N, C-alpha and C positions, 0 to 999 in steps of 0.2 A: 482567411478562412478559405476552405475548399468545400464546394457543394456540388451535389449531383441532383439533377432533376430528371425524373423518369415520367414521360408523358405517354399514356396510351393513345392509340389511334383516335384522331379527332379531338384530342384534349387541347386546352389552351390555358396558359398562365396569363392572367389578365395584365393589363398595362400597369407598370410599376417603375420605381426608380431605386437606385442604390446610392449610399453616401460615399461611394468610392468607385474607381474605375473597375470594370469587370473584364477579365480575359477568360475566354472559354473555348471549348471545342466540342464537336459532336462525336460521341462514342459509337452510337448506333442509330440507324434510321435516317429519315429525312425530316428536317424541321424548318419552319418558316420563322425568321426573326423579323418582327415588325418594330421599326423605330420611327417615332413621330418625326415628320419632316424629311424622311428618306424613303427610297423605294424598298419594298419588301426584299429580303434576301432569302433565297432557298439554300439551305445548308445540308450537306450530305456527310455521312460518316467520314471523319478525318478532316473536315473543314474547321477552321478556327473563326472566332468572332471577337469583337471588342466593343464594349459600350462605355463611353466616358461617364464620369460621375454625373449623376442627375439626369441622364438620358431617359426619356420616357419610352419604354419598350415592352414587348410581350413576345412569347414564344409559343408556337403552335406545332402540333404533329398532325398535319392534314390527312396523310394517306397511310401511315404506319406508325407503330410504336417507335419512340425515339428516346435517346438518353443524351444529355449534355452535362459536361462538367465545367464548372467555373471557379475562378479564384478572385478574391477581393482582399484588400488591406483596409480593414475597417477599424476606426477608433474604438477603444474599449467602451462598451455600453451603448454604442450606436446600433440602431436596428439594421438588420441585413437588407431589408426591402421595405419600401413604403408604397402602398397602393395609390394610384392616381385618383384624386378626388372626382366625384361625379361631375359630368359636364353640365353647364347651364344651357338653356335654349339658345342664347346668343352665341355661345361657343360652338354649338352644333351647326348653326347656320354658316359660320365661318369655316367649317371643316369640309374636307373633300367627301364625296359619297362613301369611299372606303372607310374613312375615319368615322363617319356617322354610323356605318354598319357595325363598327366595333364597339360602340357605346353600350348596347345591351350586353355584349360579352363582358365588358369591363364590370358591369354591375353584377352579373352572375358569377364571375370568377374571382372576385376580391378575396374570398376565403382560400382559394387555391394557392395564393402566395404563401399564406401561413402554413398550409400543408406541405408545400415544397420546402420551405425553410425549416420545417421540423425534421426533414430528412437530411439536413445539411450535416456534413461531417467536419468537425473542427480538428485540424492537425497541427 
């Protein structure tokens, strides 16, 4: 599958996973790729990124509109993305301050994954 995500300024796609490796690049704007357990990556137009199968990640457009295109090889019938479940209090205590800050965003943005996936183009 090949998909494009268009994020308006200050938009965030909530934390989610994919059942396959994801290879992508930024077509326009500046985006922030957040991957659990790794430092945030600032991506500019022309930069590429890779998320291994099952990596918990999100994408943000903090300062301007942005567009990213990704590809996945997904088994027939498998979902393109799965939102990360809500965190428990014990998990929040174990997380860093930045990760705790993202939890309300995860809760608010779960439906954004479905909206982005509905814009996915299958080729």
